[in-house]
Structure formats: structure tokens, C-alpha cells
KETIDREN-870413 format. One record per residue (C-alpha): residue in one letter; x, y, z. Coordinates in steps of 0.001 Angstrom, whole numbers, plus 500000, padded with zeros to 6 digits. Example, Ala and Ser with C-alpha at 12.3 -4.5 7.8 and 13.67 -1.06 7.14 Angstrom:
! residues 2
<'A'; <512300; 495500; 507800>>
<'S'; <513670; 498940; 507140>>
//
This chain:
! residues 473
<'M'; <473123; 499855; 513203>>
<'I'; <475362; 497211; 514803>>
<'L'; <478155; 496236; 512445>>
<'P'; <479099; 492544; 512282>>
<'Q'; <482322; 491500; 513958>>
<'A'; <484562; 488758; 512578>>
<'H'; <483082; 486083; 514866>>
<'D'; <479554; 487026; 513733>>
<'R'; <480281; 486536; 510044>>
<'P'; <479528; 483189; 508367>>
<'G'; <482229; 480878; 507069>>
<'T'; <483149; 480584; 503413>>
<'L'; <480709; 477799; 502539>>
<'E'; <477844; 479495; 504382>>
<'K'; <478590; 482801; 502624>>
<'A'; <478322; 481022; 499280>>
<'L'; <475099; 479307; 500341>>
<'R'; <473498; 482557; 501509>>
<'I'; <474266; 484185; 498174>>
<'N'; <472902; 481160; 496296>>
<'L'; <469662; 481124; 498272>>
<'A'; <469082; 484861; 497871>>
<'Q'; <468090; 484223; 494236>>
<'K'; <468740; 487888; 493420>>
<'I'; <472516; 487929; 492865>>
<'Y'; <473317; 486430; 489492>>
<'G'; <476332; 486523; 487232>>
<'T'; <479502; 485163; 485698>>
<'F'; <482775; 483825; 487078>>
<'A'; <485755; 484145; 484733>>
<'E'; <488932; 482722; 486241>>
<'I'; <492354; 482263; 484646>>
<'G'; <495417; 480680; 486207>>
<'A'; <494381; 478824; 489368>>
<'G'; <491317; 476837; 488319>>
<'Q'; <487662; 477608; 488942>>
<'E'; <488268; 477996; 492645>>
<'I'; <485756; 480751; 493432>>
<'A'; <482932; 479198; 491445>>
<'N'; <483627; 475819; 493095>>
<'W'; <482518; 477150; 496473>>
<'F'; <479087; 478045; 495081>>
<'F'; <478672; 474610; 493501>>
<'H'; <479768; 472860; 496701>>
<'A'; <477394; 474955; 498819>>
<'G'; <474350; 473810; 496864>>
<'G'; <471762; 475874; 495033>>
<'A'; <474352; 477287; 492649>>
<'S'; <471698; 477834; 490003>>
<'G'; <470591; 480809; 492073>>
<'T'; <473936; 482558; 491508>>
<'V'; <475931; 481093; 488624>>
<'A'; <474964; 482107; 485106>>
<'K'; <478280; 480976; 483649>>
<'T'; <481741; 479978; 484784>>
<'M'; <484675; 479799; 482409>>
<'S'; <488446; 479878; 482027>>
<'A'; <490037; 481121; 478805>>
<'Y'; <493353; 479592; 479846>>
<'D'; <494920; 479404; 476408>>
<'M'; <496359; 482761; 475335>>
<'T'; <494882; 482561; 471847>>
<'F'; <491400; 481898; 473216>>
<'S'; <491865; 484646; 475800>>
<'D'; <492922; 487157; 473143>>
<'E'; <489963; 486254; 470941>>
<'I'; <487517; 486825; 473785>>
<'Y'; <489036; 489776; 475664>>
<'G'; <491463; 491346; 473191>>
<'K'; <495235; 491353; 473295>>
<'A'; <497092; 492432; 476432>>
<'R'; <500736; 493249; 477070>>
<'R'; <500679; 491031; 480172>>
<'Y'; <498151; 488342; 480945>>
<'V'; <498439; 488605; 484722>>
<'S'; <497672; 492304; 484855>>
<'R'; <495029; 494812; 485802>>
<'E'; <494569; 495541; 482117>>
<'R'; <493575; 491929; 481392>>
<'M'; <491346; 491671; 484470>>
<'S'; <489535; 494914; 483537>>
<'A'; <488930; 493636; 480002>>
<'M'; <487484; 490429; 481450>>
<'L'; <485123; 492397; 483707>>
<'E'; <483971; 494637; 480875>>
<'H'; <483297; 491749; 478517>>
<'E'; <481601; 489408; 480974>>
<'F'; <479360; 491995; 482621>>
<'Q'; <478217; 493279; 479236>>
<'I'; <477279; 489763; 478129>>
<'V'; <475322; 489087; 481326>>
<'Q'; <473292; 492255; 480832>>
<'E'; <472726; 491723; 477118>>
<'R'; <471517; 488150; 477519>>
<'L'; <469587; 488337; 480774>>
<'A'; <468341; 491897; 481322>>
<'A'; <465123; 491430; 479345>>
<'R'; <464145; 488240; 481186>>
<'R'; <465165; 489044; 484767>>
<'G'; <466722; 492516; 484861>>
<'D'; <463867; 493961; 486943>>
<'S'; <464366; 491488; 489788>>
<'T'; <468083; 490669; 489707>>
<'T'; <471345; 492405; 490526>>
<'F'; <473918; 491200; 488003>>
<'F'; <477638; 490757; 488570>>
<'A'; <480824; 489609; 486884>>
<'L'; <483732; 488346; 488978>>
<'A'; <487054; 487909; 487191>>
<'N'; <490597; 487012; 488116>>
<'T'; <493847; 486371; 486295>>
<'V'; <496513; 484716; 488399>>
<'R'; <500053; 483472; 488283>>
<'A'; <499957; 480565; 490745>>
<'R'; <502802; 478224; 491597>>
<'G'; <503646; 475745; 488835>>
<'F'; <505013; 472203; 489018>>
<'R'; <508353; 473388; 487619>>
<'D'; <508443; 476684; 489381>>
<'T'; <511022; 479423; 489563>>
<'T'; <511436; 482307; 491946>>
<'E'; <508808; 484304; 490049>>
<'E'; <506249; 485918; 492332>>
<'C'; <502863; 484260; 492695>>
<'H'; <500184; 486926; 492454>>
<'G'; <497048; 487951; 490655>>
<'W'; <494358; 490504; 489929>>
<'M'; <490759; 490071; 490999>>
<'G'; <487827; 492301; 490127>>
<'L'; <484102; 492448; 490752>>
<'R'; <481577; 494502; 488782>>
<'F'; <478118; 494430; 490316>>
<'Q'; <474793; 496203; 490705>>
<'T'; <473391; 497130; 494104>>
<'E'; <469829; 497168; 492778>>
<'P'; <468068; 495810; 489676>>
<'N'; <468699; 497952; 486580>>
<'G'; <471136; 500059; 488634>>
<'P'; <474527; 501349; 487486>>
<'P'; <477504; 499038; 487979>>
<'C'; <480116; 499476; 490713>>
<'D'; <483627; 498036; 490745>>
<'V'; <486081; 496594; 493255>>
<'Q'; <489507; 495739; 491885>>
<'L'; <492385; 494332; 493920>>
<'H'; <495853; 492883; 493626>>
<'V'; <496773; 489879; 495752>>
<'R'; <500075; 488173; 496532>>
<'L'; <499759; 484417; 497051>>
<'L'; <502165; 483312; 499771>>
<'D'; <501371; 479601; 500205>>
<'T'; <504095; 477210; 499056>>
<'T'; <501936; 474883; 496934>>
<'N'; <499537; 475367; 494061>>
<'P'; <496542; 473679; 495772>>
<'L'; <496864; 475925; 498820>>
<'Q'; <497202; 479043; 496664>>
<'A'; <494136; 478039; 494655>>
<'E'; <492182; 477430; 497857>>
<'A'; <493163; 480843; 499230>>
<'L'; <492113; 482531; 495999>>
<'G'; <488728; 480823; 496109>>
<'I'; <488090; 481906; 499711>>
<'L'; <489106; 485463; 498875>>
<'G'; <486704; 485563; 495923>>
<'V'; <483761; 484393; 498022>>
<'N'; <484654; 486949; 500701>>
<'L'; <484769; 489712; 498093>>
<'L'; <481372; 488887; 496624>>
<'Y'; <479776; 488592; 500063>>
<'A'; <481294; 491861; 501310>>
<'A'; <480160; 493737; 498198>>
<'F'; <476534; 492879; 498907>>
<'H'; <476486; 492794; 502721>>
<'L'; <479357; 494774; 504288>>
<'R'; <479610; 498065; 502436>>
<'E'; <478658; 500256; 505414>>
<'S'; <482169; 500250; 506858>>
<'L'; <485519; 500353; 505056>>
<'P'; <487436; 498651; 507923>>
<'I'; <484911; 495820; 508194>>
<'F'; <484748; 495387; 504402>>
<'L'; <488533; 495043; 504219>>
<'E'; <488907; 492861; 507303>>
<'S'; <486193; 490509; 506027>>
<'L'; <488286; 489762; 502944>>
<'M'; <490608; 487818; 505257>>
<'D'; <487864; 485633; 506773>>
<'G'; <489200; 482079; 506679>>
<'L'; <492651; 483368; 505652>>
<'N'; <495657; 485010; 507281>>
<'R'; <498637; 487126; 506312>>
<'W'; <500838; 484070; 506024>>
<'R'; <498711; 483053; 503036>>
<'V'; <497778; 486236; 501176>>
<'E'; <498613; 489910; 501044>>
<'I'; <496274; 492435; 499437>>
<'D'; <498547; 495310; 498532>>
<'M'; <496105; 497336; 496415>>
<'I'; <492347; 497709; 496291>>
<'D'; <490296; 500243; 494383>>
<'F'; <486602; 501080; 494805>>
<'S'; <484425; 502936; 492313>>
<'G'; <480730; 503593; 491885>>
<'S'; <477794; 504825; 493930>>
<'A'; <477979; 501857; 496326>>
<'F'; <481142; 503319; 497827>>
<'P'; <480694; 506914; 499056>>
<'R'; <483794; 508963; 498377>>
<'Q'; <484060; 510272; 501919>>
<'S'; <484189; 506729; 503334>>
<'F'; <486150; 505005; 500560>>
<'E'; <488579; 507782; 499666>>
<'D'; <491595; 506227; 497927>>
<'R'; <494158; 507406; 500450>>
<'L'; <492085; 506235; 503408>>
<'V'; <491767; 502874; 501686>>
<'A'; <495566; 502714; 501389>>
<'L'; <495942; 503591; 505058>>
<'Q'; <493305; 501095; 506165>>
<'L'; <494891; 498281; 504147>>
<'V'; <498010; 498595; 506270>>
<'R'; <496221; 499314; 509523>>
<'S'; <493974; 496248; 509077>>
<'G'; <497001; 494046; 508414>>
<'L'; <496044; 493108; 504863>>
<'S'; <499228; 494637; 503473>>
<'D'; <502701; 495615; 504634>>
<'A'; <502557; 498901; 502744>>
<'A'; <500440; 500894; 500326>>
<'L'; <501561; 503409; 497735>>
<'F'; <499587; 506191; 496110>>
<'G'; <500566; 508763; 493557>>
<'P'; <500352; 512558; 493373>>
<'D'; <496768; 512321; 492130>>
<'G'; <495718; 510117; 495055>>
<'E'; <495389; 506984; 492933>>
<'I'; <496376; 503787; 494722>>
<'L'; <499340; 502334; 492838>>
<'Q'; <500314; 498711; 492410>>
<'V'; <503768; 498629; 493966>>
<'A'; <505147; 495738; 491931>>
<'D'; <504425; 497582; 488681>>
<'V'; <505536; 501045; 489764>>
<'L'; <508783; 499994; 491470>>
<'Y'; <509765; 497272; 489006>>
<'K'; <513499; 497692; 488253>>
<'K'; <513315; 501409; 489098>>
<'P'; <515796; 503383; 491189>>
<'V'; <514109; 504765; 494292>>
<'F'; <514811; 507825; 496398>>
<'L'; <512928; 507836; 499687>>
<'S'; <512476; 510220; 502577>>
<'R'; <511019; 508947; 505847>>
<'G'; <509275; 511294; 508229>>
<'T'; <506088; 512346; 509964>>
<'F'; <505646; 515353; 507625>>
<'D'; <503424; 516808; 510341>>
<'P'; <503702; 519454; 509130>>
<'I'; <505971; 519401; 506110>>
<'T'; <508791; 521810; 506801>>
<'R'; <511293; 523673; 504698>>
<'V'; <513914; 521312; 506128>>
<'N'; <511978; 518301; 504782>>
<'L'; <512116; 519767; 501290>>
<'D'; <515765; 520769; 501594>>
<'M'; <516628; 517236; 502694>>
<'L'; <514927; 515867; 499614>>
<'E'; <516601; 518320; 497276>>
<'R'; <520137; 517920; 498627>>
<'G'; <519803; 514175; 499094>>
<'L'; <518495; 513668; 495579>>
<'S'; <521332; 515731; 494142>>
<'A'; <523871; 513549; 495975>>
<'F'; <522034; 510398; 494859>>
<'H'; <522457; 511373; 491201>>
<'E'; <526095; 512310; 491758>>
<'D'; <526777; 508904; 493291>>
<'F'; <524923; 506654; 490853>>
<'G'; <524899; 508697; 487648>>
<'P'; <522784; 507218; 484825>>
<'A'; <521739; 504328; 487109>>
<'A'; <519663; 506859; 489084>>
<'D'; <517844; 508200; 486022>>
<'G'; <514092; 507710; 485967>>
<'H'; <514018; 507343; 489730>>
<'L'; <510791; 507211; 491729>>
<'E'; <510664; 509738; 494555>>
<'I'; <508731; 508606; 497623>>
<'C'; <507801; 510203; 500928>>
<'E'; <507193; 507420; 503445>>
<'I'; <505138; 507565; 506637>>
<'T'; <505186; 504580; 508975>>
<'M'; <502087; 503360; 510754>>
<'H'; <504144; 503789; 513915>>
<'N'; <504158; 507533; 513323>>
<'L'; <500457; 507553; 512507>>
<'L'; <499431; 505553; 515547>>
<'C'; <501574; 507333; 518127>>
<'L'; <499826; 510665; 518023>>
<'D'; <498561; 512375; 521154>>
<'D'; <495443; 510223; 521449>>
<'C'; <497165; 507036; 520188>>
<'A'; <494690; 506753; 517307>>
<'V'; <494868; 507383; 513607>>
<'E'; <493665; 510917; 512932>>
<'Y'; <492378; 510632; 509401>>
<'T'; <491957; 514370; 508920>>
<'N'; <495543; 514974; 509965>>
<'F'; <496791; 512226; 507688>>
<'L'; <494858; 513551; 504695>>
<'A'; <496288; 517021; 505273>>
<'R'; <499798; 515584; 505117>>
<'A'; <498917; 513586; 502022>>
<'D'; <497338; 516632; 500339>>
<'A'; <500420; 518722; 500989>>
<'L'; <502805; 516054; 499735>>
<'Q'; <500686; 515420; 496662>>
<'S'; <500542; 519132; 495866>>
<'L'; <504336; 518923; 495707>>
<'G'; <504069; 516045; 493221>>
<'K'; <505192; 513366; 495679>>
<'N'; <504308; 509702; 495850>>
<'V'; <503338; 508664; 499377>>
<'L'; <504069; 505263; 500894>>
<'I'; <502284; 504122; 504052>>
<'S'; <504163; 501230; 505641>>
<'K'; <504038; 499164; 508796>>
<'Y'; <507832; 499140; 509077>>
<'A'; <509356; 500807; 512107>>
<'E'; <512819; 499423; 511266>>
<'F'; <514802; 500638; 508267>>
<'H'; <516090; 497181; 507379>>
<'R'; <512512; 495948; 506894>>
<'L'; <511744; 498920; 504669>>
<'S'; <514880; 498200; 502644>>
<'S'; <513878; 494542; 502240>>
<'Y'; <510423; 495601; 501086>>
<'L'; <511873; 497789; 498327>>
<'A'; <514302; 495029; 497333>>
<'R'; <511307; 492771; 496724>>
<'Y'; <510540; 494846; 493627>>
<'T'; <513763; 496464; 492437>>
<'Q'; <517482; 495779; 492377>>
<'A'; <518242; 499295; 491108>>
<'P'; <519929; 501826; 493428>>
<'V'; <517938; 502966; 496457>>
<'G'; <518714; 506186; 498295>>
<'I'; <517225; 507033; 501700>>
<'V'; <517656; 510498; 503173>>
<'L'; <517257; 510979; 506898>>
<'G'; <518206; 513447; 509598>>
<'L'; <521195; 512946; 511883>>
<'P'; <519119; 512164; 515026>>
<'L'; <517293; 509375; 513211>>
<'F'; <520576; 508054; 511800>>
<'E'; <521996; 507878; 515325>>
<'E'; <518891; 506022; 516459>>
<'L'; <519691; 503281; 513928>>
<'F'; <522547; 502283; 516242>>
<'N'; <520186; 501737; 519187>>
<'E'; <520427; 497995; 519687>>
<'R'; <517079; 497700; 521441>>
<'W'; <515355; 497900; 518039>>
<'Y'; <516911; 494597; 516980>>
<'A'; <516174; 492330; 519935>>
<'D'; <514152; 490042; 517644>>
<'L'; <517103; 489430; 515316>>
<'G'; <519567; 486676; 516177>>
<'G'; <522408; 488765; 514792>>
<'G'; <521229; 491971; 516447>>
<'L'; <522551; 495248; 515094>>
<'L'; <524980; 493624; 512648>>
<'E'; <522228; 491509; 511094>>
<'A'; <519962; 494551; 510790>>
<'F'; <522674; 496543; 509025>>
<'G'; <523471; 493573; 506799>>
<'R'; <519843; 493476; 505687>>
<'L'; <519627; 497247; 505311>>
<'F'; <522632; 497501; 502985>>
<'K'; <522251; 494120; 501278>>
<'N'; <521444; 495667; 497904>>
<'S'; <522395; 498995; 496317>>
<'V'; <521148; 501020; 499281>>
<'R'; <522814; 504232; 500414>>
<'L'; <521854; 506476; 503322>>
<'Y'; <522166; 510252; 503043>>
<'V'; <522494; 511915; 506437>>
<'Y'; <521270; 515495; 506769>>
<'P'; <522728; 517793; 509485>>
<'A'; <520959; 518635; 512738>>
<'G'; <521014; 521645; 515002>>
<'D'; <522297; 521031; 518529>>
<'P'; <520154; 523127; 520895>>
<'I'; <522718; 522789; 523705>>
<'T'; <525766; 524055; 521830>>
<'A'; <523801; 526098; 519271>>
<'K'; <526013; 524514; 516611>>
<'I'; <525180; 522416; 513569>>
<'R'; <526270; 518785; 513658>>
<'T'; <526808; 516682; 510531>>
<'G'; <526956; 512939; 510070>>
<'D'; <530712; 513067; 510601>>
<'H'; <529925; 513817; 514253>>
<'A'; <527333; 511117; 514768>>
<'R'; <527062; 510083; 518403>>
<'V'; <527327; 506329; 518746>>
<'S'; <528697; 504168; 521548>>
<'P'; <532484; 503560; 521625>>
<'H'; <532181; 499904; 520556>>
<'Q'; <530163; 501008; 517496>>
<'Q'; <532751; 503464; 516195>>
<'H'; <534375; 500803; 514017>>
<'L'; <531021; 500021; 512426>>
<'L'; <530336; 503692; 511790>>
<'R'; <533714; 504143; 510092>>
<'Y'; <533108; 501028; 508021>>
<'L'; <529820; 502436; 506723>>
<'F'; <531556; 505656; 505702>>
<'E'; <534520; 503882; 504115>>
<'T'; <532314; 501558; 502033>>
<'D'; <530133; 504473; 500857>>
<'S'; <527078; 502896; 502452>>
<'V'; <526498; 506247; 504142>>
<'R'; <527107; 509686; 502692>>
<'V'; <527168; 512838; 504760>>
<'I'; <525297; 515914; 503527>>
<'E'; <527328; 518911; 504629>>
<'D'; <525048; 521866; 503861>>
<'C'; <521600; 522591; 505223>>
<'L'; <519052; 525326; 505888>>
<'E'; <520857; 526954; 508772>>
<'D'; <517934; 529197; 509730>>
<'C'; <515562; 526223; 510090>>
<'V'; <517616; 523206; 511095>>
<'F'; <517227; 523838; 514832>>
<'V'; <513426; 523636; 514569>>
<'T'; <511781; 520230; 514289>>
<'S'; <508285; 519359; 513058>>
<'A'; <507332; 518747; 516704>>
<'A'; <508469; 522258; 517602>>
<'V'; <506437; 523677; 514733>>
<'R'; <503369; 521798; 515953>>
<'Q'; <503893; 523277; 519399>>
<'M'; <504041; 526780; 517907>>
<'I'; <500751; 526119; 516142>>
<'R'; <499120; 524932; 519370>>
<'E'; <500302; 528045; 521170>>
<'G'; <499157; 530340; 518378>>
<'D'; <502704; 531514; 517648>>
<'P'; <502692; 532926; 514096>>
<'A'; <506429; 532247; 513800>>
<'W'; <505608; 528684; 512731>>
<'R'; <504976; 529919; 509207>>
<'N'; <508679; 530808; 508884>>
<'Y'; <509615; 527139; 508997>>
<'V'; <507189; 525668; 506489>>
<'P'; <506669; 526096; 502728>>
<'D'; <504083; 528723; 501824>>
<'M'; <501645; 526121; 500564>>
<'V'; <501481; 524364; 503966>>
<'S'; <499753; 527314; 505617>>
<'Q'; <496886; 526885; 503151>>
<'F'; <495828; 523623; 504765>>
<'S'; <493322; 524111; 507564>>
<'T'; <494713; 521274; 509691>>
<'W'; <497789; 523370; 510413>>
<'A'; <496458; 526887; 509799>>
<'S'; <494008; 526570; 512712>>
<'P'; <495662; 526266; 516146>>
<'A'; <492649; 524394; 517469>>
<'S'; <493173; 521582; 514966>>
<'A'; <496882; 521066; 515560>>
//
């Protein structure tokens, strides 16, 4: 089967027309907050009677509560899910007897906070969901997503939402064979300057688990450019970042975790202890995150994403109860800005000494007018503190701490400033028997069949076949 490329796919209006003319896809559009933008495309295309059973907007909160029940927040997944449940049930109850044997029913719902005429700095975003059948009288399947609307005016945001809704409905019925193509098709007629899809969840028999596994979905969102980052919890569930990080302190460790080593865990433990010492009650209720950049995922030996390898890392981190963030950010200041989008609470980032020294490499900041100083200004703009873990020096066979960071002479003043302002805290102690061995060295041991690699990883890591088998390393 030849999968359709972007240039082979129809435009928005033609997608709507094809669905209308099929005469077998029939359902309800329920849209709150940005007008009836999705349904409008089907009316404009012509033949809307082939698709549209009902379109509505319970814009008033009282009306919305009467129809869908009360919700804590109106622009929320909870409200969108209630809309889907209610509307799909009504479609089936009222139409199944007359046309259930020949029609696949659907309900498409969204609840959106679009830009207002007297707007504030509040984020423009929304939830969109689709419940649909793949065959007449078949069980329903769901796609639910969260979208950030980035256009500067309400009409443009409404237009983008309408295009996205048409793309979603078309992909659900025509592009389910491939996760990458399904996701990329959602951006047909759009771009990342207009929308960001930072969470999407698939459920039902239309989406085989092996192809639409939650963590692979999170990875593909970032790889396809739909999102800057994706977060999933210890149970593998894709999390909505804005909700999970909202006003929460964050403690983050960046690494390849390939494999997870005893040093990785010691860094987390010692760094987290220092984080609580520094911020006290302000650090309570923190969210602990292990972050892997797409740069690390894409720069493997064959320069391709190895899904099996990634899932092994995710499995190991999840078994330790960790949240995992997949981001596109190579630079720390971009990661810091991303977190600041959602929380102003303290943020701690633990990293090894070699990576800390690399932060002073000015070649990473050629795209910034202010170079290194601008990057550091962005990195430490909010309550961000770096915790620097020691490293073993293979040449001297001695352990170096952050106090002995190697930076160029003209950067010494900047380094001292970071120490004096408590932007950076040095971790003095470490696992002395492991600190000379990096994850890369452990991988090399695995390749060579050296059983000593097990001395440098937690016991649970050896249970995962990706690392236990030398051939797979």
C-alpha cells in the first residue's frame, strides 16, 4: 500500500466535500468558544446534508451545564469528554434505527478559549475530540487532543481551529494506517506558527496499540513538528503539560538515559535534596521529570529514532515512577523558557559537570543577538537553579566538582557571578565507584559482552532486553 504524502492529500474544502459526498459519515458538531468553524467548512463545500446531522454551540454556561453537566473548567478535557459522550449517544439513539446499518456515526466536539476583543495575556487554547465508528453498528473509537492557538487575532484562530477539525475528521476515516501520516495530516493548511498540538490520545480498535502506543505518539508529536515537547506519566499516559505543570515547582534531569545508570539516580537524589534545602516549602509538591531531547534520540548510530530503544528507556524510567518529557530543545535556555510558560514556581535542573561546562560553549548561541549572555539571561530569568554533579577525570583519575569547572579565562567572571548569585549550586558528593563511567561507556561494555556493565546500572535495568542482550545495544 502506498501511503499518501502531503502533496497528494486534498485541501481543506475538498476534504470536507469528499466526506459530504461519501454519504456514509454522519454526525454532530458541537463547538464552544470560537464559532461553528469546523461545521462551516462542510456547509461551504456543498452537500452538507450528507454529513451534518446537527451543529450547535451551548455558549452560555447555564445552557452548557444543563446539557452536559457541570464542569470545574469549561475549557477542559473534562468538558470536551462530556460533550462527546452526550452528542454521540444522541446521534445513536435518534438515528440508529433508521440508518444505523449503512452509516458510521460520529460526534466532533471542541471547547476553546480564543482571543477576545478585550484580551489579556491568558493563553488561547482548546480541547478537541472525535468519537466515531469505523463501520456501521461498530464500537466507537476516540481521538482527543489539546491545541494551542498562536494566531494574534480571533478570526485567524477560528479559521485555524476549523481547518484542524476538518483534518481530524478526514484523517480518522482515511489515514489511520500510519501514525506519522495521521499526525502530519493534522497540519495540512496550517503551520507551527499558527497552532501547536501538545497532546493527542487515541483509543479504540481503529488504533492498534502497537502502532499508536501512547509514548510513541508523544515522541512522534515532537518529531513531526506538531509540538515542542510532550510529557507522559509513570503509567505511560500522555499528560497535558499546561495542567500538570501549572504553578508547580519542577525538578528536572536531562540525559540520554541509555541506559539509566546508578549515577543518573544518584544525581536525581542528591540534586533533589539540595533543591528542597534551597527552596524549602516552595519546593513542596514538586513534579520530577526526566527529559530526553530529540537531539539525543536522533543522533544515535544510524541517525534515526530507534523506537525499541526509546521504549526501553521509557519503561525503565516509568518503573522508577518518573515522568518523562520528550523535547525538541537542544539548548537549556529554550527548555527553561518552555517550563516558564506554565509555572513561575522554583525550577531545579541537575546536570553533570561536563554538560555544565558545555553551556559555556558560545557556538550554541550563534542565533542569539546577545550570544552567551542572552542565553544565560533567558535560562535564569525565573526561579531556575542548576545543580552541578561531579565528574571523574580519566586523565588525572581524580573527581572534579563544579568548583573546578573548565571555562575560558574571559568567562571566569561570569562563572563566579553564577555561583555568587546562587544561580548554580555545586553538589560535592557522588558515587565515587561509578562516576568515571558514562552511559556511553556502559553501552560499549554491552556491545563487547563485558558483564561488568551491570555494576554501573540499577538492578532493574538488566531486566530490559534492549540492554541485557549485547546484540541489541
